[in-house]
N, C-alpha and C positions, 0 to 999 in steps of 0.2 A: 773777863780779861779784856783789857783795852786793846783796840786794834791800832796798829802803827799807821800814823797818818802818811798819806802818799801811796799807800799800797791799795790798789783797787780790789774790791771784793768780786771775785769771779762767781757768776751764777752757776756755771758748769761745775765748778769745784764743790759748791754747796750742794748741788743736786747729786753729785756723785757720792759725797759723804753721807748724805741722808739715805741714799739708796743702799749703800753698803751697811749702814747701821741697821736699817730695816731688814736687810738680807740676813745679817748675823742673828738678829732676834727671831725672825720667822723661820729660818732654816738652820737650826743648830746642827753641828756635826756630831756624829757618833764618835765613841772612843776609838773604834777601829779606824775610822776615817782620819781622826786627828793623829793617830799613830802613824798612818800611812803618810800624812803630810809631813810629820816630823822626820820620818825616815827620808823622805824625798828632799826635805830642806837640808838635812845633814849631808845627803849625797851631793847635793848641788853645792853646798858650802865647801866641800872638799875638792870640788872639780876645779882645775886650774883655769885662770882667765885666758882669753884669746890673746894672741900677740899684740893686736892693735889696741887692746885695752890695758896692757901691762904698764905702759908709760903713764896712762891716766891714773892708774892705781898708785903708782909711785908718787905722782903729783898730789894726790889726795892725802897720802900718808904724810907728805911734807907739810901739806896744809893742816893736817891734823896736829902735827907737832907744833906748828905755829899757833894753832888754836889752843893747844894744851899749854903752850907757853903763856899765851894770853890768859887762858883760864887760871894758870898758876899765878900770873900777875894779878888777875882779878880776885883770886882767892886771897892774895896778900892784901889787896885793897879791902876785900871783904872782911878779912880778919882785922884789918886796920879799922874798918868802920865799926866792926863789932866791938873793937876796943874803945871806940869813941864814947865820949861821955854824953849821955842824953840829958839835957838840962831841963827842957820843957816839952810840952806836947807837940809843938810845931816841929821841933827838931826830931821828935820821935817819928812824926808822920813823914818828915823829910827823909829821916834815916830809913824808915820802912819802905818808902817809895823807891829810894835808891837801891835798897836791898831787893825789892821786888823786880825792879828793872834789871838789876844784875842777874838775878835768877832767870828772868825771862830771856835776857840776852844769852845766858849760858845755855838754856834749853832750846831756844828757837833760832839760834844763829844759822844753823845749817838750812833751816826752812826759809829763813829770810833770804839767805844767799840764793836758794833755789827760786824764790819768788822774784828776786831781782833779775835772775837770769831769764825767767819766763817773761818778765815785763819787757826786758830788752828784746826778747824774741817777738813779743806782741807788737812792740813798737816797729821792729823790722818788718813784721808781717803787715802792720798797718801801712807802713811806707810802701811796701810792695803793692798792697791793695790800692793805695792812692795812685801809684804809678800805673797799675793795671786799669784803674778807672780813667785816668788821664789818657792812657793808650786807647781804651775803648771809645772815649769821646773823639779822639783823633780818627779812629777807624770809622765811627759814625759820620763824622764830618767828611772823611775821605769817600765813604759810600755815597753820601749825598752829592758830593762833587762828581763822583763816577756816574751816578744816575743823570745828573745834569749834562755831563759830557755825552753819555749814551743817547740821551734824548736829542741833543744837538746833532750827534752823528747820524741818528736815524732820520732826522729831518733832512739832513744833507743828502743821505743816501736816497731817500724818496725823491728829493728834488733832482738828483742825478738820474734816477730811473725815469722820471718824467721827461727829463731832457733827452735821454736816450730814445724813449718812445717817440717823442716829438721829432727827434733827428731821423729815426727810421721812417716815420710817417712822411716827413719832408723828402727823404730820399726816394721812397716809393712814389710819392706824388711827382717828384721830379722825373723819375723813370717813366711813369705813366704818361706824363706830359711829353717827355721826349719821344716815347713810342708813338704817341698820337701825332706829334709834330713831324716824326720821320716820314709819314705818308705825304705830308705837304712839302717837306724838304726834298723828297724824291723827285719833285717836278723838274727842278733844274738839272739834276743828274740824268734823268731819263730823256729830257729834251736835248741835252748835249749829245747823248749817245745816238738818239734817233736821227738827229739832224747832221750827224757826222757823215762825211762823204764815204767813209769806209764801212758804214753800217749797211748790211744787206741781210736777207733771210738766212743765208748760209753761215753768217757769223755766229760763233759759239755763244756770244752774249745776247743774241737777238731773242731767243725764247725765254731765258730768265728775265730779261728786261720786260718782255711782254707780260709775263706772269706777274712781275712786280707792279706793272702798270694796271693790270686787272685788279690786283689787291687794293691799290690806291683808289681806284674808281669805286670799288665795292665799299670801302671804308667811308669815303666822302659821301656816297649816296646814302649810306645808313646813318650819317650824322649831319643832316642839313642845318642843324642849329649852330654849327661852328661859324665863326666869322669868315666871310669870303669863301665859303664852301662852294657856292654856285660858280664863282669865277674859276676856282681850281678844278671843279668838275668839268667845266667847259674846256679848259686847257688839256685836261687828261683825255677827254673824249677826242679832241683834235689829234692828240698823239696816237690814240688807239686807232682812229680812222686811217691815219698815215701808215701805221704798222700793218693793219689789215689790207690796205691797198697794196703795200709791198708784197704781202703774201699772195694776193690775187694775181699780181703781175708775175710773180715768180712761178706760180702754178701754171698760168697761161703760157709762159715762155717754155716751161718744161714740156707741157702737152703739145704745143706747136712744134717743138723740136722733135719729139717722138713721132708726130704725124708726118713731118717732113722726111724723116728717116724712112718711115714705112712707105710713103709715096715714092721716094727715091728707089727703094728696094723693088717696089712693084714696077716702076718704070724700067729698071735695069733687067727685070725678068722678061722684057719684051712686051709689056702691057697686057699680058694674058691674065685676066682677072680669074679665070677658072683655076689657075694654079694656086691662087691665094684663097679661093673660096672652098677649099676642102674641109674647113671647119676643124682642123686638128689643132690641139693646143700649142704644138711646137712651131706653128707657122709664124712667119715674120710679123704678121699683123698683131700677134699677141706677145711675142717675145720682146719686141722693142718697147712695148708699153709696160711690160713687167719690170724692165730695167728702169724705166722712168718712175715706176711706183716705188722702187727702193730709194730713189733720190728724194721723193716727196713724202716718204713715210713719216719721218719725225715731225714735220710741220703739220701734216694732215691728222696725225694721231693727236697732236696737241690741240688742234681745232676741235676734233670730235670729243675730246675729253672735256671741253668747255662748251659743248653744244647747248647746255642749259641756259646760257646767256643769249639774249636777243641778237647782239651783234655777231656772235660766232655762229648762231643759227643761220643768219643771213649770208655770211661769208661761206659757210659750208654749203648752203643751197647754191650759191654762185659757183663754187668749185664743182659741185655735181653738174650744174648746167654746162660749164665749160668743158668738163670731161665728156658729157654726152654729146655736145656739139662736135668735138674733135673725133670721137668714135663714130658718130653718125656720118660725118664727111668721108670716113674711110670705108665703112661697111655698107652704106646705102646702095652704092652702085653694084656691089657684089651680090647683095641679097636680091635686088631688082632683077639682075641678069639671071640668077638661078631660078627665081619664081617665074620669070617670063619663059625660060626654057621648059619648065614643067607645064606651063599653060599651053605651049605650042604642041607638045608631044602627048599629053595625057588627057583622058576624059575627066569629067567633073569629080566623080568620087575618088579616082586615083590622084587627081590634082590636089584635092583637099587633103588626102592622107600624106602625100609627099610634101606639100607646102607646109603643113603643120609640123611634120617631123623635122624638116630642115630648119624652120623658124625656131622650134624648140631647141635644136642643137645650137643655133647661133645664140639664142638667149641664155642658154646654160653657160656657154663659153664667156659671153659678155658679163654674166653675173659673177663668174669666177674671177675675171679680170677686175671687175669693180670691187670685189672683196679685197684684192691686193691693195687697191688705193684707199678704200674706205671700209675698214673691217667692221666698225660699229654701225655704219649706215647701211650695210648690205641687206639687213633684214627688212628694211623699209622698202616696200614695193614702189612707192611714189618716187624714190630717188632715181631710179632708172627709167622712169616714165618718158622723159624727153628723148631717150634713145630707143626704147622698145616700141612705143606707140607708133612712130612713123614707119618702122619696119613691119609691124603687124597690120597697120592701116593699108600698106601696099598689098599685102595678101588679101585683106578684106576687099579692097578695090578690084582685085583680080577675080575674086570668086563671085562677088555680088552680081555683075552682069550675067554671068553664066547661071546663077541661081534664078534670076528673074525670068530667064528664057527656058528654064527646065520645066517640062510639063509631065514628065513621068513620075508617078507617085512612088514607084519602086526605087528609082534613083534618089528621090528626096528622102525616103526612109533610110536608104543606105547611108546618105550623108549624115542624117541624125545619129545613126548607129556609130559611124566613124567619130563624129565630134563628141557625142555623149559618152560612149563606152571606151573607145580606144584613146582618144586625146584627153578629154576632161577627166574621164574616170580612171584610166590606168596611168598614163604618162604624167599628168599633173599631180596626181596623188602620190606617185613615187618620187617625184622631184618637185614638190610643191613650192619650196622656198625659192629655187632658182627660176621657176617658170611662172611665178605668181603674177608677173607683169603681163603675161599673155592672156590670162584668164578673161579680163573684160572684153578683149577683141574676139576671143573664141566664143564667149557667151553671146556676144553681139551677132556673130555669124550664125550660131545655133538659133538665136531668136529669129533671124531672117529666114532660115530654113524652115523653122516652125510656122512662120507666117505664110511662106510660100506653100508649104505642105497643107496648111489649113485651107488656103484659097483653092488649091488644086483639088483637095478632098471635097469641098463644097461644089466645085464645078463638076467633079466626077459624080457626086450624088445627084446633082440636077440633071446632067446629061445622060448618064448611064443607068440610073435607077428611077428617078422621078419621071423623066420624059422618055423612058425607054419605049420604043415601038417594037412590039413582039413580031417575030416572023411566023410564018405558018408552022414551021418545024418546032418552034417554041411552044405552040399551043396544041401540038399533035398528041393529045392525051386521050386514051391510055396507050395508043400505039407506041409512043416513045418509051413507056415503061415496059411494054411487052418486048420491044426490041432490046432494051437494056437487060432484061431478064434472060433473054436468049443468049446475048453476048456473054453474060456472066456465067452461064452454064458451059459455054464453049471455052471460056478462059479459066485456067486453073489458078493463076496468081491473083492475089487481092490487089486490085487496081482501084485507087480512090477516084481516078478520073471517070471510071464507069459510074460511080455514084454521083459525081458532080454533073454528069451528062443528063441525069434524070431530073435535075433541079431546074427551076425557072431561072434564067440568067440573072435577073436583078437580085435574087436571093444569094446566088454565088458571089456576085460582085459586092453585095452588102457585107457578107461575112468576111470576104477577102479584105475589103477596105477596113473593117473593124480590127481584124487581126494585125494588119500592118500599122494602123494608127495607134493601137493600144500601147505599144512600147515606145512610140516616138513622140507623142504629144503629152502636154501637161494634163493632169487629171481634169481640171476645170474645162479646158478646151475640148478634150476628148468626150467628156460627159455631154456637152452641148451637141457635138457632131454625132455621137452615138444615139442620142435621143432623136435627132433629126433623121438619121439614116434608117433607124428602125421604124419610125413612123412612116417615112416615105416608102420603104420596102413593103411594109404591111399594106399600104394603100395600093401599091403596084401589084401585089399578089392578089388582092381582092378584085382589081380590075381584070387581071388575067383569068381569075376564076369565073367571072361573069361571061367573058368571051368563050371559055371552054364550055360553060353550061349551054351557051347557044350553039356552039359548034358540035359538041359531043352529046352530053346529057347533063341535067342538073346534078345528078349524083356524081359524075366525074368532076364537075366544078366544085362540089362540096368536098370531095375527098382530096382534090388537088389543093384546095385552100387549107384543109386540115393538115395535110402532109407538110406543106411549106411553113405553115404557122408553127407547127410542132418543131420542125427543124430550126426555125428561127429562134424560138424560145429556148430550145436546148443549147444552141450554139452561143447565145449571148449570156447564158447563165454563168460561165466562168469569169466573165468580166466583173471585177470587183468595183462597180460603180452604181450609182442611182440613175436610171434612165428617165430622169425627170428634170424639167427646167421650169423656172418661174418667169413669166412674161409680165412686164409692167407697161401699162399704157396710160396715156393722159386723156381724160374724158372732159370735153368741153360742151357736152350736150345740155347741161343745165344753164349755160350762159344765155341761150336764146330766151328762155322764160324770164330771166331777170331783166333782160333788155326790154321785153314787153312790159314788165311791171314798172320800169323806169319811165318808159314812154307814156304810160297811163298815169304817172305821178304817184304811184303806190310805193315807190322806193327811191332812195336818194343815190346820187352818183358818188359823192365823196363823204358821206356821213359814216365816219369810222365807228361811231357809237352803236350803230345798228348792224346786225349781221347780214342784212339784205343789200348793203351798199355794193356798187359795182367793183370798187377797189378790192373788196373782199372776195367777191364772186369770180373775179378774173383768174384767181388761182385755180388751176385744173384739179380735177380729182384723179388720184392715182389708183388705177384698177390693176390688181394682181390676179393672174390666173396661172395655175400650175398644171403642166401637161406631163403626164407620166406615160411614156411610150410602152413601157413594160406592162403596165396595168391595162392600157388600151389593147395591147396585143392579147393579153389574157381574156379580155372581154370579147374581142372578135373571135378568138378560138372557141370560147365557151358558147357563143351564139351560133357559130358554124356547126359545132358538134351537136348542139340541141336541134338545130335545123335538120342535120343529117339523120339524127335518131328519129325525129318525127316523120321525116319523109320515108325512111325504111319501114317504120311502124305502120304508116298509112298504106304503103305499098303492099304489105303482107296482110294486115288485119283490117283494112278499110271497110270491107263488108260488115264485119262484126261491129265496128265502131258506129257505122250507119244504123245498124239494127238496134244497138243500145240507145242511140240518140232518138230513133223513132219510138222505141218503147217508152223512153222517158217522156217524150212529148205526148204520147197517148195517155200516160198516167196523169200528167199534168192536166190534160184536157178532161179526163174522167173526173178528176178531183174538182175541176171548175163546174162540171155539169151536175155534180152531186148537190151543190148549193142551190140549183134552180129546179131540177126535175127529180130529185130524190135518187132512187136506185135504178132508174130505167137504163142508163148507159152502163152503170157499174155491173150489171148482171151479165153483160156480154163478155165472154172470156177472151184472152189475148190471142189464142190460136185461131179465133174466128176472124181476126183482122186480116186484111188482104195481104199485107207484107209479112205476116207472122204465121202463115200456114205451115204445117210440117214440111211440105214440099219446098217452100221458099227458104225455110230455115236450113233444110238439108242442102239446098243449092249453095247458100252462102257459106256453110261450113265446108262444103266441097271446094269452093273457090279459095278459102283461106288455107285449106290443107294443100291444095295445088300450089299456091304461092309459097308456102313454107317449103315444099319439096322442090320447086323449080326456081322461083325468084330469089329466095333467100340464099341458096348456095351461090347464085351468080353475084349477089351482093357481097358475100363473104370472099369470093374470088377477087372481086375488085378491091376489097379492103386489103387482101393480102398483096395485091399488086401495088397499091399505093402506100400501105403501111407495113413495112417489113418487120417491125417489132411486134412479136406475138402478144406481149403484155399490153401494148397500146391497143391492139385489136380487141383484146379481151375486155379492156376497160370501156372501149367504145361500144362493143356488142352487148355488154351486160345490161344497159338500160333498154336496148331493143328487145332483148330476151324477156326482161321483166314486163315490158309493155305488152308483148305478145301473150305471155302467160296471164297477165291481168285482164286482157280482153277476153280470153277464153274463160277465165273464172267468172267474169261478169255475165257473159252469155249463159254459161252453165247454171249459174244461180237463178237467172230468169227462167231458163227452161225447166228447172226442177220445180218451180212454182206453178207454171202454166201447163206443163206437159207431163205425161206419165213416163215412168222409167222405160216401158216398152217402146214408146214413141222416140224417146231420146236415143236408145240403143239401136232400135230396128230401123226406123225411118230416117231419123236425122243423122245417126252415126257420129255422134259427138265424141271425139277422142278424150281420153282421161288426161288429167293434168300431169300425172306421173309420166305417161307415155310422151306427152308433148315436151316435158322438161328434158327427158332423155334424148328425144329427137333433136332438140335445139343444142344440147351439149355436144352432140356429135359434130356439129358444124364448126366448133372451135378446133 
């Protein structure tokens, strides 16, 4: 079948037709399914059309009638054609073609009509699509234009942001520049105000202007790189100097006004300074100045708050000086009068106590008043020094002449106790802040007292101990001890003076001096004095011991020396010091030999390369020697005890010791003869010797026994008289006892060798060692 030209072949229609054809072939319906479809088609066919389609149906029916009319007319034509006479083959083909066309038109008219409708719709859709494409092109073009506009807008926005940032930076730079220029611009404003005739310290704008001026100076000083900064700094400093000068003048005027008021009040009271010198805080001399302090307080507080700057430190120091000068002019006369009254009425210790107490009271009141003026500077001791030093110096000048003429060690020690314990120890420690300014003067007075006390102590040691000339009663031993023992028995109370009376006076003075100086002098000074006085006392006691030995007996001298050395050692033990000093001396003794070598040409005068040059040898040798008085005392005591032990031992067993010595000598002689003459001398027994006969031996044993019974008790009696401590006597007697027993043991051992037991017991009557030991023990 030929396709009508102008009608496009749709690919979708062809594909749909092919799909449906294949679908019908591949999936045939069952009879039951076809029956269901037929029933469904029948039901649908009978269903009435919707109202909106009813009109279309009527139009189609009308179109159908028209078509039918056409068909009928076509049928007529067809029948007419059929009735045509076919002459030849061409006509037949023509007739057949017309007939075929008529048949095709008759069967496909409705489809053609549908195709035409679809074609119209396709054209419409194509038109719409063309319009859509045109619209999309427009939108694309519009989007490109929008992007171009957005890009230009963003560029503009960024430029605006940069301009705003630049503007802000310029504003900040302008403000920073303005803030910096403000310090320089303030010069004219501050100058105008400070040079104004109405400007003074009491003006309310004065302190703010001064603060602004300080800020400007600080800024210009910290930025010297700015143009003309040095010129501005000089002008600022000139203004500052003017302002500080105004402050100084104002402070001086207020202080002078207060001083004038106080002096007028003193004058109106009849000129009686005593009425003003009571030292009470409510007195006119302090009340008027407290009122002045309230006037100056804002200015002085401002100055103290800026005391870290050099200029304000100077003006603050000047204000301190002005204040101290005005206060000194008021209180100097009062203080001088009161201290002079003390000096006229009281002795040196009382004057020191009263003067220091009064001066501390004045200083405390002055410190409190100073605190009202300068709260932040009150802790600095040096601030009040121009006021306190002259007042304390007057006390020092009053005390020093009296100190120089004071010779009594007890008074000097009392002064040290007052200054060191009462004043410096208690008063200053309790009120240390307000009285700190007095400490240097008080310590200076104490140093002078120490110096005077040291000098008087050395003089006392020299005159009363070293150069002491003993009286007869001082050397009257043992009578002095016997009299003291008798007085002790008659006296029931324990009186230490009785004990001191038995001491040698230099010993008592030594211990008294040490006990007084120990708590008064510095440890270094006391150590030197203690070493010196112990050494001198020991020498003095030894001299007295020799005199007593000549006057009474050697044993009395020894016991006297032992007694006093023991007392001295016992009494100096509590002192927590070393009784030793190191002496350094310069020795030039080697210089003479070097001079001789130089004169002989063996050494050079200035040859520094040689150790023998004079320039090198001129330097003296430093010789150090350490003297320990305590060790020397121990040494003297030990030597005296050993001497006493040997003297008592010799007194009792001297015959036995002589006998043992002779026997030893004979044995040595017999041993020497044996080498020359064989056994001729060795055969002679000991008892055949003239000194060793039984009678001689019995005689010496009898002498020793008599000495033990008579002399030894007398020795023990003297020991009890000199040495009251039983333990001391026991320690001292123990070696004597040992020596006596040892002598008897040696003699007895010799007798047992040379004599028979009958001769030892019968003729010689040698006591046994046990009996001798028991006899000696009874003496203790």
